[in-house]
TORBA-609074 format. One record per atom (N, C-alpha, C, O): z, x, y. Coordinates in steps of 0.02 Angstrom, whole numbers, plus 50000, padded with zeros to 5 digits. Atoms other than C-alpha are relative to their C-alpha. Layout:
<kezas>
ZXY...
</kezas>
This chain:
<kezas>
500205002250067494265195748127499244999449998498944996450043500725000150005492475197948071499764993349976500094989849938500295006550019491345182948051499785000349927499585005649904500195000050070490975177647871499255000849991498864998750034500714999250015489325182247792499704993349980500034989249948500305006450017488095167847774499964998849925499954993149903500085000950072487935171147588500665000449962500665000849901499364999450035489805171947551500134993849959499934988349979499875005750043490395160747409500504995350030500854997050078499535005049975491395145047436500715002349989500855005649939499314997850008493265147947464500294997249936500144991649916499695002250063494295146947306500754999050010501065002150053499295001449997496025140247278500375006449981500265009049926499664993850015497185155547287500454999549939500615004649908499555000750057498305148247151499614999549936499725003349889500385001050061497065141847024499485005449991499365007749935500474994650002495755154847068499344998349969498915002749961500625001650034494355145346984499644994050027499074992750008500315006049975493995129547081499895000650075500375002050111500124999549928493165129647253500374994650037500454989050012499665004849958494095121047392499504995450033499004997750061500465004949972493255105247449500084999650075500644999650100499995000749927492785103947631499934992650018499674988849978500065006949979492885087647729499264997950005498825002150014500685002649994491365076447735499725001850069500065001150119500324998249937490155082447868500055007350018499735009550065499924993049983490715100647865499645004649952499505010449969500304995650049489885107247709499335002750023499175008550011500684998049981488145107847783499975002850071499465005750090500044998049930488605111747963500465005750017500525007650075499564994349986489845126047943500624998250036500905002450071499355001849972491365116148000499954996050063500464994650094500075003849938490645106448147499664993349984499154993149949500275006750012490315087848146499414998950046499484998950107500615001049960488535084848203499774992849998499184991450009500195007050003488565065948186499794997650068500025000350118500245002349935487685055948323500554997550045500474997450106499475002849959489335048448380500455005350031500915003750069499584994649974490095065448421499685003050062499165006350058500274997649937489815069648603500345006350023500825008549991499714993749974490225085248708500744999250017501135003750003499305000949981491855077848774500455000049939500995003049939499605000150061492475074548598500075007049971500605008749944499964993150023492045092448550500525003950038500915007650009499524996449958493065099048697500714998049983501155002349976499335002450014494565088048658500245002149931500835003449921499804998450069494535092048473500005007449986500255009549933500084992950015494195110648488500645003649981500635007649934499404996450021496015116648483500224998649929500595002549900499785001950067496225107748317499465001149948499584999949889500534998850048494555112148238500135006349960500415011149986499884994450045494605123948092499345003249981498914999949951500634996550013493235136848077500045003549933500555003249898499994996050061492745147747930500525005550004500855007149955499504994749992493845161548002500694997349987501125000949961499345003050010495315149547998500164999449925500744999849905499905000850071495055147147811500055006749964500285006949907500014993450033494875165747773500625004050018500905003050072499434995749983496275178547764499845004650058499285006850066500094995649942496535188847921500035007249978500465009249939500014992950016496085207247907500395004150051500675009450036499694996149947496795212748073500724998050012501075001350050499325002349989498425203048066500044995950064499534994150094499895004049940499195193648211499865003950063499935010050065500104997049934498755196948392500695000450032500944995450059499314999249978500445203948444500114998350073500574994550089499895001849930500255202948635499954992550012500364989750049500065007249993499655184948623500594996449969500844991549997499435003250033501045180648502500625000550043501004995750048499414999149957502365187848619499954995550061500444992450081500095004249941501635178648770500144992749984500484989250022499875006950020501635162048678500744998849987501014993750007499285000750015503415164948616500414999650064500884995750069499645000149936504015168548794499944993250034500434990650060500115006549969503245152448859500404994649964500724990449996499645005150038503985142048719500765000750009501104995650015499294999049990505705149848740500214997650070500744994550078499855002449932505645146448927500034992550004500474989750036499995007350000505205128248898500614997349963500914992449984499425002250038506585126648768500645000750041501054996150043499394998849960507925134248881500024995050058500564992550075500025004849945507355123149025500224993149976500614989750010499815006650026507515107548917500724999749978501044994449986499315000250025509185112448843500525000150055501034996750050499474998749951510115117549001499854997550071500304997350112500165001949931509195111149155499684993150006499934988950044500355006549996507995096449128499954997149930499484998749893499985002450069508445087048968499364996649976499184997149918500615003450021506855076648969499485004849974499075003049932500484995050023505855092648945500095001249925499605002249889499874998950072506695094748774499684994349959499364995649908500305005650037506155077248720499245000450001498924999149950500734999549995504385079948783499745005849958499215005349927500204994350041504295096948699500024998249926499564999949888499965002150069504885089548534499464995049982499154995449929500525005050012503685074848550499315003249995498915001449952500654996550001502215086348588499925004049935499395003749903500034996150062502625097848442499914995549940499534997149894500065004650056502825083048325499304997049996499014996549942500675002850000501175075248378499485004949977499055003249935500484994950021500195091348360500105001949927499625002949890499864998350069501065095348197499724994949951499424996849901500275005250043500605078648120499235000250001498924999249949500734999449995498815080948183499755005749955499265005049919500204994350041498725097948099500064998449925499625000249886499915001950070499415091147936499444995349978499164996049924500535004850016498165076747941499335003549992498965002049945500634996350005496705088547972499975004349937499465004749904499984995750059497255100247834499924996049936499584998249889500045004150061497445086347706499304997349987499144995349931500695002450011495635081147734499635004649952499155002449920500334995450047495145096647633500124998149928499785000549883499885002750067495875087747482499844992649995500044989349948500225006950003495135070947523500524994950020500414988950009499485004649977496735063347595499884998750074499995003150116500195001749931496215054247754500564995950032500634990050019499465003349964497695050147865499734996950064499355000250099500215002949936497395037948010500345003750058500925002650073499714995249952497645050848148500284996650062500824998450085499785003049937497795039448299500704997049995501144998950033499325002850004499305028948244500515005249977501095005049999499524995050025500095043748153500235004550057500835006050063499824995549945500045055148306500404996350053500904999050078499625003949950500625041448425500714998949976501184999750015499345001250027502075037248311500415006449999501015006450013499644993650002502515055648291500265002150068500815004850074499794998349932502595058148480500594995750022501044998150056499505004649976503675042848507500675000649965501194998849994499374999750037504995046348374500525004650034501095002650040499504996149964505835061048466500224996850066500804997450086499815003549939505785050848626500494994449986500954993250025499535005350020506645036448536500695003049986501195000150006499364996750013507995048548476500335002150065500945001950071499724997749936508205055048654500314994350039500854995050067499765005649958508415038048737500474995449963500884992149995499585004850036509265028148598500415002749943500764999049910499604997150052510035040348476499764998249930499184996449920500175001150070510075037948288499754992949986499284992249947500265006750014509855018848289499274999250021498874996449983500695000549978508255020148391499545004349957498975002349944500414995750043507615034448284499864996649934499304996949909500105003650063507885024348125499504994450008499064993449966500475005449987506985009548201499305002750012498814999649990500654997049986505575020748262499665002349936499055001649928500294997850064505335027948087499724994149961499174994449933500245006050036505195010548010499374997350033498894995549998500595002549964503975004948145499405004649991498835002349985500544995250009502955020948126499674999249932499064999049927500285001050068502755018647938499624993449997499084993149967500345006550000502315000347964499335000450036498844997550013500614999549960501025004748096499445003449961498885000849959500534996450035500085017447990499784996249938499194996449919500185003950059500145006247836499544994250018499034993149986500425005649978499454991147929499325002550024498814999550009500634997149975498145001948017499545001949942498945000549943500404997850057497585009247852499774994149957499254994549923500185005850040497534992047770499334997150022498994993849982500645002649975496024987647879499445005049991498875003850011500514995050013495105003347826499694999149932499814994049898500325000550066494065006747670500525000249944501045003349951499535000350055494905003447503500065006749964500595008249936499984993650036494455020347430500505004850031500475006050091499514995149976495895032747445500564997150040500925000850074499505003249959497055020047523500715002349982501125003650026499324998250021498585024647420500185007150023500715008150052499874993149978498445043447453500055000450076500445004450103499985000049926498125039847637500674997850026500965000950070499355002549977499705029547658500565004849980501025006050020499494995250020500755041847557499985006350043500515008950062500064994149957500075056447658500264998750071500565003150102499775001749933500455047347822500765000050003501065002850049499265000250001502265043947775500285007149992500775008850025499784993150011502455061847713499975004050065500455007450083500084996249938501795069147877500514997850053500805002050087499535002649949502875057847987500725002149985501085004050031499324998250017504475061447893500105007550004500595009950034499944992750002504165079947866500015003050070500425007450084500064996849935503685083848045500424996450053500884999350081499715003449942504225070648170500734998149989501154999250033499315002250011505805063648091500485006049998501005005950030499564994250004506535080648047500085003450068500635005550085499954996949934506115087548219500424995850047500754998550092499615004449956506925072348301500745001049992501124999450037499294998850008508605077148227500265005450048500865005750062499804995149948508615091648351500224996450063500684998550097499815003949941508675078548489500674996649989501084996250035499355002950016510115069748401500555005250007501095003850034499514994749994511035086248389500135001850072500705003550090499924998549929510735089148574500504995250033500864997350079499565005049969511695073048616500725000449975501144996749999499324999250025513245078648519500395004550047500125007350095499584995649959514705088348594499735007249995499585009649941500294993349997514095105548650499305000149969499115005049937500655000750031512375099548598499505005550017499185008249972500484994749984511315112148695500155006549965499705009849940499824993850034512285126748623499874999549925499675004449893500115000850072512165119548447499255000549984499065003949936500724999650012510275117048458499765007150008499365009649967500204993149990510065134548528500235004449942499865008849920499754996050057511145141748388499584999049938499405003849905500405001450060510155133048251499315003350005499085006349957500664997049992508495138848323500045007649998499615010949970499914992850004509155156548348500085002349928499825007649909499904998250070509685156848165499344999649961499195004049921500655000650034507995150548105499535005750019499185008549977500444994649976507065163148213500255006849975499845011049954499744993650024508225177548166499895000849926499785006449902500154999650072507995173247982499295002449989499175006849948500694997850006506115174948002499915007250023499575011249990500114993449970506225190548111500305005549957499965010449941499684994850041507475200548008499685000349930499605005749902500335000050065506635195047847499335003650002499165007349956500654996649993504935200847909500095007550008499745011549976499914992949986505595217447974500235003849937499965009149921499754996650060506555221847816499484999749944499395004649907500515000750052505185215247702499425004850008499175007449959500554995449988503845225847784500185007149980499765010849953499794993150013504845241847764500215001049927500015005949896499714998950067505745239347598499794994849948499984995449889500165005350048504995223847517499585002349941499035005049951500364998050061504465227247336500004994549947499574994549903499935005050053505015212147233499884993150029500324990350062500175006749972504135195647279500474994649973500664994749914499585005650020505205180047275499604994949960499834992549908500435005050032503785168347228499285002250010498954999750056500674997149988502145177947208499444994949999498934996050032500545005050002501115162347169500004995550062499514992150076499955004349941501715153547327499925004150064499505002550107500024995849940502015167147457500125007349979500685009649978499934993250027501665184847392500355004950046500645009750022499714995249954502275193447549500754999250010501075003550040499285001149993504035186147541500365003449942500235001949884499654996150051505185198047448500744998650001501014995850049499285000650004506975197947391500345004750050500875003150076499734995549950507285212847504499974996850069500444997350109500055003549937506645202747651500504994350006500784993250059499505005450000507755188147601500695002850015501084999750052499354996849985509255199947602500045001850074500575001050105500014998549929508735205547776500104993750042500474993950091499905006449966508615187447832500734997949999501014995850050499305002150008510345183947765500475004250042500905001550077499554995749962511175199047842499924999150075500414998750111500125000849929510355197048012500244993350026500534992950080499805006749978510655178348022500764999250000501034995950044499275000550001512485179947972500305003450063500775000850093499764996649939512745192448114499884995650061500334994850103500155004449943511875180748238500444993849998500664991550050499595006050007512845165848169500725001250022501014997050056499324998449980514525174248192500055000850076500514998150107499994999049928514115179748369499904993450037500234992250088500125006449967513455162448414500614995449995500784992050043499415004250009514975153548342500565002150048500894997850077499444997549959516195164648438499834999650074500254997550114500174999449929515245166948602499724993650030499854992250089500325006049973514245150748621500404993649988500434989350031499705006450020515255137448530500755000149998501064994849994499284999650005517035143848525500274997849933500824995049929499815001950068517125140948337500255006149962500105011849982499804994350042517945151748202499385003849974498865000849963500574995950021516835166048145499734997849933499124998349921500245001750068516765159847966499544993950002499114993249958500455005749995515945143548022499295002350019498804999649995500664997249984514545153748100499675003249940499075002749932500274996950060514345163347938499754994849950499214995549922500215005450046514285147447833499364996750025498904995549986500605003049971513025139647952499395004549990498855002149974500564995350007511945155347945499735000149929499135000049919500224999950070511905155847755499604993749983499084994149951500355006350013511405137547748499324999850035498824997550006500635000149962510065139647882499495004649968498905002949963500464995450033509305154747795499714996849936499124997349923500225003150062509225145147631499484994650013498954994549981500475005549988508385129647702499395002250038498854999450029500594997449965507255139647818499515003149950498905002349957500434997150052506605149047666499664994449961499064994949945500305005850034506335132447577499454996850042498924995150017500505002949955505415125647729499375004250003498825001650004500584995549999504295140947736499614999649936499004999449936500335000650065503925139847551499644993349994499114992949964500315006650004503555121247568499325000050033498834997550005500654999849966502185124247696499535004749964498935003449960500434995450037501545139147597499704996749939499114997949923500265003550059501365128347442499434995350019498924994949984500525004649978500365115547539499375003950020498825001950001500584996149980499235128847616499655003249941499045003649939500304997150060498965137147448499614994749961499064996049936500345005450036498515120547369499354998150035498844996950002500605001949962497285116647509499505005850002498905004750000500434994149996496615134547519499885002350071499335004550087500054997849931496965138747702500535005250015501025005749978499524994949981497875152847789500514997250050501114998450043499565003049950498585143347939499854992550005499314990349987500095007249989498835124947979499564998550060499274993150064500395001149940497965126948145499875006550037500035011950012500184994149960497355138748281500214999250073499975002950116499855001649931498155131548437500395005550035500275006850094499574994949969499445145448468499735006949986499775009249928500284993250012498625162648491500545004649971501095005049997499534995350030499445175448379500494996949952500865000549918499525003550043500435162248285499664995549948499954994349895500325004950043499185150448205500084993150031499944992150090499895006849975499595132048220500734998850016501175003050004499315001949984501155123048280500414999849936500995002049936499635000550062501655119548100500185006949971500685007649937499854993250024501575138148062500605003050035500885007950011499424997549963502945140848191500624995949988501184998649991499405004350005504095126048159500164998249928500624994349916499875002050070504015124947968500725001349979501024997049947499304998550018505705133447947500494996450045501044994850023499555003449953506455125148102500124992849979500664990149990499945007050019506135107648032500594998949954500994994349964499445000750046507345109947888500655002750031501195000450013499404997049970508535120347994500374995150045500984994850044499665004449952508875107148127500394994449965500954992849986499645005350034509335093248007500605002849961501124999649956499444996750034510425105347907500555001750049501145000650036499514998649948511275111048066500364993750023500964993850034499705006449979511565092948117500534997949950501084995949970499535002250052512405088947950500615004749998501185002349994499454995250005513455104947947500474999450060501084999650052499565000849941514085102748125500404993649995500984993450017499625006150011514575084948081500575001149951501124998649961499484998450048515535091447931500565004250032501155003050019499504996049966516405104448039500454995650044501064996650046499605004449957516945090848161500484995749959501034994349981499575004050043517635080348018500585004249974501165002049974499484995550026518595095147945500505001950055501095003050041499564998149945519295099248117500494994450017500904995150062
</kezas>
């Protein structure tokens, strides 16, 4: 990706097209780097994976770095399989890490619209919620959510009065959207055949994205929501549906020992909510005026750019598997 020209105009909102996107305080004059006296070299090093440069705000001309994307995907899949089938604690730590980074990315992104989330308590609470679900199940997760909201509200109450309401609302939104939804994967893991169920849900979410992308690139002509995500087409959605139904049927029969129709029903539901999850993040990014939520994962963007569809998929899978068990 080429570096932006010094004389390029301020980024504009892709939806409205007429209002420049506001940058956080301290970045307008320094090109995205905080030069305040309290910012030392160590803080720069620690914050670097989450810093957003001008390139991060601009559309990519070269597309994703495919070799880097594949390498990152292999590492993440290896960690997931290890946590699901060999060392369960790895799954909780993986979910906690993803939740913490995801909330951090959301908090950083919202600063472009003047919504200042207290990052320290929000990230700590986000990391602890999946761990609470792992060690104590649904009761501990519910208690952790209440304590997390209380913590960020009390923390923010001692801050400046300006923007307090948006700050607290943004904090609750980030915690529920990222950490709470991701924690339901840990709850699903503790159910009967939990590892296979979690793997099935993630396979369906990933296959929905993969088949949708492949079909959309070749045959996509009719955008589903051009103002939100112009590259998503109805042809791609059909590809997502067909590919995920095939994966769902195979997973139901081979992994879970369930009737094939249950795999098909699960796949249709996962494709629907995964698309909603993808559109939800796209709406937020369009409103803010950014391309990716972060830059931590080479070839993928940020953590939120990879788990946006999974967040809605895991809670949907949890509910549907519970319904299947009741019907059985």
